[in-house]
N, C-alpha and C positions, 0 to 999 in steps of 0.2 A: 504493500500500500504506500509506503514511503517512497518507493521508486516511482510509482505512478504520479504521486504528488510532485516529486522533484522534477520529473520529466516535463510535466505540463508547465510547471513554474518556469523552468529554464527556457523551454521553447517559446513561451509567451514573452519572456524577457528579451528574446531576440527579434521581437516584432511580428511574430506569427500568430494568427488566430488558431485555436485548437478545438477539437471535438473528440471526446473520448467515446469509443464504441463499447457499449455494454452488450456483448454478444451472447445469446443463448443458442447453442447448437441444438439441432432437432433431436438428436438422440440423448441429449443431456438435460432435457427440460425437467425431468423429475429428480435430478440429482443436484448439481451445483452450478447455477446459471451465471454467476458473476465472472465476467471476463473483461475487466476494465481496460480499455484501450488495447485489447488483445494481450494484456498482462495477465496471463492465465493463472487462475487459482483453482484449476480443476482437480477433482479428487479421483484418482484411478482406483482400479479394483484392489490393488495392494493396500492402499491407504484405508479403504473401507474395511478390509479384512483386519487391518491393524486396530482400527477403532473398535470393531466388534470384540476383539480379544481384550482390549482395554476395559471394556464394560464388565467383563467377568471379574475384574480385580476390585472394583469399587461399587459403591452404591450407585445405581443407575441415575437416581435423582441428582446426586452430586455431579456426576459426569455431565448430564444434560444441562444442569445449571451453569457449569463452566462454559459449555458451548454457547448457551444463550447469552451469557455475559459478553463473551468475545464477539459474537455476531452483532450484538447491540452496539458495542463500542466502535466496531468497524463501520457499521452503517452510519452512526453519528459522525464519525470522522469523514466519511465520504460526503455527507451533506454539508459539513463545515468547510472542507478543504478542497474538494474537487468540484468542477463545474462543467457546463456544456457536455453533459453525458447523454448520449443518444442510445436508446434501447433498440436492439435489433434481434429478431427471432427468426431463425432459419437461414440456411445458407443462400437460398435464392434471393432473399431480401438483402442479405449482406452484399451480394454481387451487384445489386442495383445501386447500393450506396457507394461502392468503390469508385465509380467514375466522378463522384461529386467533389473529390479532393484534388489539390495540387500535389500533395504528397501523403503517403501513409507511412507512419513510423511505428515500429514495434520494438519491444525490448523488455526483458524480464529476467528475474532470477530463475534459472533452470528452464526457461521456456522451451529450449531445444533439447532438454533431457530426454533421452530415448525411452526412459521408463514410464513417462506419463506425458500427457497432453497429446495433441494430434500430430506432433512432429513438425519438422521444418517444412514439409510439403504444404501444410495448411496455412502457413504464415501469410502469404500474399496471393493465394489462389483467387481471391475475390477482387483483386486489383487489376484493372486493364493495363496493358503495356505502356499506354500514354501517360500514366500516373507514376510519379517518382516513388521509389520504394527505398526505405531507410531502415536499417537495423542499428539501434544504438545500445551498445553494452549488453547484447543478448548473451545469455549464459547457457552452455551445454550441461554443465554440472558434473561431467564425468571425465575420467582420464583415458578411457577406451570407448570407442564408438562401434557398436555392433555392425558387422558388414551387411546385415540384412537391410540396413537403412541407407547404405551408401548411394545406391543408384538414384533414388528419389531425392535424397538430400543434395546430391551433387547438382541435379537439375534445378532445385529450388534456390540454392545458394548462388548459382550462376546468373540468376535473373534479378538479383538485388543490386540496385544502383549504388548505394552507399552501405557497405557491409562492415560492421564492427562488432566485436565481442568483448566481454568483460575480462576473460581470463586468457593468458597466453596459451594454456593447454587447449582451449577451444580453438584458438587461431591455428595451432599446430594440427589439430584434428581436421579442420576445414582444408588446410593445405594438403594434408595426406589424402583425404577423401577425393579431393579435386585434382590430384596429380600435380600439385604445385602451380596450377593454372589460375587459381583464385586466391587473392590475398585479403585477409580480414584484419582490419586495424584493431589493435588492442587499446581500449579506452577505459576510463574509470567508471565505476558505478555512478548513475545519475545523482545519487545522494551526495557524492563528492563534488559535483559541479556547483553546489551551494556552499559557501564558506561557513565555517563554524560560527562566526559573528552574525551572518545573515540567518542561520538556523535559529539563533537566539532571538532574533527579531520576529521570526515566523512562529516559533514555539517559545514563548517567554520562559525563562528559567523559573522553576517552581521547586521549592524544597519539599521533598517527599517524606523525609524521615529525620527525626532528631538525633538519634544515635549514629555513630560511625558504623558503616556496614559494607560488606562485599555484596555485589550484585551477581546473581546467577541467572543465565538464560540458556537452557539446554533444550534442543529439539530432538536429540537422539534419546535412546532408551538405555544408555550405559550407566548403570548404577555406580560404578567405580568412580566416574567423573564427579558425581555428586558427593560421594563420600570423601573424595579428595578435597573438594571445596569446603566441606564441613571441618575436616582436619585443619585446613589453613585458617578458617575463621576462629577455631579454638586456639590455635597457636598464636594468632595476632590479637586475640581478645576483641573480635569484631562480631557484630550481628550478621546473620546471613539472610538476605532477602532474595526470594526466587519468584520470577514470573513464570508461571506454569504454562507449558505448551499442551494443547489438547492432543497433539500427535504422540507425545511420549509420556503422558501422565501415568504415574504408577504409585504404588503404596509408599515408596521411599520419599516421594515429594511431601508427604504428610509428616515425615520424620526428620529429614535432614535440615529443613529450613526453619529459621526462627519466625519468619513471616512469609506466608505463601500468598502471592497475588494472582488473581484471575481476572479476566475480562479487561485487561489494561489496553487503553487506546494507543495508537502509534506515538502520539506526542507525549503521553505519560511514560511510555517505554523509554523515550529519549531522556526524559528528566530523571528517571531512575538511574540511568547510566551516568548522567552529569553529576549526581550527588554521591556516587559510590567512591570508596577508597580504591577499589580495584574491581575487575570484572572477570568472571569465569564463564566461558561460553563455548559452544560448538557451532554457533550460528555465524553466517557470513555477515549479516547486518549488525549482529551484536558486536562482532569484531570491528566492522567499519565505523560504527558510531562511537565505539570506545576509543579508537585511534583518533577520530575527528576531535574528540573531547580530551585527548591527551591522558587517557587512563592507562595504568599498568594493567595489562590483560594476561590471562592465562587461557590459552586456546587449546581445545581438544578436537580430535576428529569426531564427527558425528557417527555414532555406531548404532546401526539398526539391524537387529538379528533378522536373517532371512532375506536381506536385500542383496541382490547380485551386483547391481551397479551402484557402488558406494560413491559418495560425493566429496571425497577428500580433496580433489583438485581445486575446489573453490577456496578452501582454507589454505592449501599450499601456495596458491597463486597470490592471494592478497598479502600473506605474510612475506612472501618473496619480493613482491612489488615494493613494499615499504622496508625491506631488508631487516625484518625482525622475526625470522624463522625460529630463532632461539626461544620465542615465547610459546611455541608449540609443546604441549605436555604429552609425552609419550608414556607408554606403560612403565618404562624403566625409571621415570621421574615421579611416580605416584607417591612415594614416601618423601615428605618434604625435608627430612633431615639429610637426605642424600642429594637434594637438588640445590645447586648453587644459583641463586636468583640474580639475573643480570637485568637491571632496569632499562627501560626504553629511553633513549636519548631523543626527545621530541624536537630538539632543535634541528636535527638532521631529517627526521621524518616529515616535519611540517614543510621544510623546503622542498622535499620531493613531492609532497601532496600538491603544493602550489604549481610546481612544474608540470605534473601530470594533468592537473586541472586545466591549465592553459593549453596543453597539447590536445586534450580531448575536446575542449571548446572549439578549437580550430577545426577539428573534424566536423563537429556538429554545425558550425556556422557555414562551412562549405556545403554540407548536405542540404541546408535550408536556404541557400542563396539561389534565387531563380533569375 
């Protein structure tokens, strides 16, 4: 959601009018219709299976209440922060809409992940060739791309006028799949196009908690990562605040955190990071906003049992980009008495963020110049 907001905000700051397509695919009408600006938040069969498994662990009422809170906070955020949203149902109606634009821009966290969504082939199928197509910071979210997707993806990528991805791993995959005939520019996530100071103007700083605390945001279901955060909080004498994810909610969430938050809005999420002494996360955007706000972070791979296509490349690439790969906590670093803590030098990181922001803005300005 923060990506959708940041993209609309930046594109409009460049003098363009925007319209966000809220697309409901025919076969998903009964499932999860929200697809803001083709920033897909579709739930695939695996995710549905995972949620059903989660329900067996807790009271159904508690689980459903958490989902309801999150849905409410996100809908309220959409109404407050996003505008010019056009609802479209069915692919034929989407095709009719495609010719109305000067350009169609897509981009999202894991939008081209082969494990869910409709894949690369669906991205611009509704757009006539006369309309400019732009991919900004689209993420594949994997380090290996299944060969069964190569043929259709190669064709889809070849028709994009301005092609960029968020991770170097994604650019390498596109180059490999397309036999080095197509180059994808690597740009920063759209949330980084807005400076930290401007984010504070957009989302005013709000103190969320009186005591000093560490902030945890885990999307995976690895209990050891949460236990690691608990040990660190005890060691440092800090409270532990966790924003729970519906994806990975488990019994340990009720046990390891001093304060468990549910249904937090995106702007509230940012303020929890701002006020923290440090952040523990396996989330790309948890990492991104922690770096943006110059927090000491402890980053873990998201571990989901039963998932063939893990998403570690997203974490690897963002830590490598800012040259802080040493903040990745691996299995051998789980015991804090054996882990030598190297703080982040944000003087160097902030300089690199500014440089990458300028380079990425140059790409976007070129893509939107007619």
